[in-house]
Structure formats: C-alpha cells, structure tokens
C-alpha positions in Angstrom: 35.5 -21.4 4.3 37.6 -24.0 3.0 36.1 -24.9 -0.6 37.0 -27.9 -2.3 36.9 -29.2 -5.4 35.5 -32.9 -6.1 36.4 -35.5 -8.4 33.4 -38.0 -8.5 33.2 -41.0 -10.7 29.7 -42.1 -11.2 28.3 -45.0 -12.0 24.5 -46.2 -13.8 22.4 -47.3 -12.2 20.5 -49.1 -15.5 23.3 -50.1 -16.9 25.8 -50.5 -13.7 28.6 -51.1 -16.5 28.8 -47.4 -17.2 30.7 -45.4 -15.1 31.3 -41.0 -15.8 34.2 -39.2 -13.9 33.9 -35.4 -13.7 34.9 -32.5 -11.8 32.9 -29.7 -9.7 32.8 -27.8 -6.5 29.2 -29.1 -5.7 28.8 -32.7 -6.1 25.1 -32.8 -4.9 23.8 -30.4 -7.4 25.8 -32.2 -10.1 24.3 -35.3 -9.7 20.8 -33.6 -8.9 22.0 -32.2 -12.4 22.7 -35.4 -14.1 19.9 -37.1 -12.9 17.8 -34.5 -14.1 19.1 -35.4 -17.8 21.0 -31.9 -17.7 24.5 -33.3 -18.2 24.2 -34.0 -22.3 26.9 -37.7 -21.5 25.0 -39.4 -18.9 21.4 -37.9 -19.7 20.7 -41.8 -21.7 21.9 -44.0 -18.7 20.3 -42.5 -15.7 19.9 -42.4 -13.1 23.4 -41.6 -11.2 24.6 -42.9 -8.2 28.2 -42.1 -6.5 30.4 -44.5 -6.4 33.1 -42.6 -4.8 34.9 -38.9 -4.7 38.0 -37.3 -3.7 37.8 -33.4 -2.7 41.2 -31.0 -2.9 41.8 -28.4 -1.7 43.5 -27.4 -5.2 42.0 -26.8 -7.6 44.8 -27.4 -10.1 45.4 -30.9 -8.7 41.5 -31.9 -9.5 42.0 -30.9 -12.6 45.3 -33.3 -13.1 43.4 -36.3 -10.8 40.3 -36.4 -13.2 42.3 -36.2 -16.7 44.3 -38.9 -14.5 40.8 -41.2 -14.0 39.9 -40.7 -18.3 43.2 -42.1 -19.2 43.6 -45.5 -20.4 45.8 -46.4 -17.1 43.5 -43.7 -14.5 40.6 -45.8 -15.9 42.3 -49.5 -14.9 43.2 -47.6 -11.4 39.5 -47.3 -11.0 38.8 -50.2 -11.4 41.5 -51.9 -9.2 40.8 -49.8 -6.4 37.8 -47.5 -6.1 
C-alpha cells in the first residue's frame, strides 16, 4: 500500500483570518489533535477546518513544500492560489 505525506493548511473557524500550515502522514488524525487542543500552536483558535491539502509520495518533497508555504513568498502563493 502506498503511503502519502500530506502538507495541509488549516483555517480557524473562530477567527477565519488565522491559518496554520503543517505536515502529517495521517491528516484525519492530525485534524482531530488540532481540534482537541493537543497542538500548542493551534489550541487557542480551535476549532479548525482543512482549507486545502496536497499529498506527496516523496516525504522529502513534502518537507520542502511545507517550508516553502511557511516562507513569505509561499504565504503569498497560498493566499492567491489555494
């Protein structure tokens, strides 16, 4: 069975101006953790919803894309295209 690594962007449902970008091998379980307050950086603005995600078969490419999305140019790209 093929495993994927997901790069995702969450949007706060209580404060829609706030987004969180992350990476995981299990997107459903990770969203549950975010909404349960188990992730320090997202606990204050829960609940969260998945705005978008991308699946990668190469984990190294997922790491590179996550780092890009967290950069200034990556955030601008995400705002415009995602």
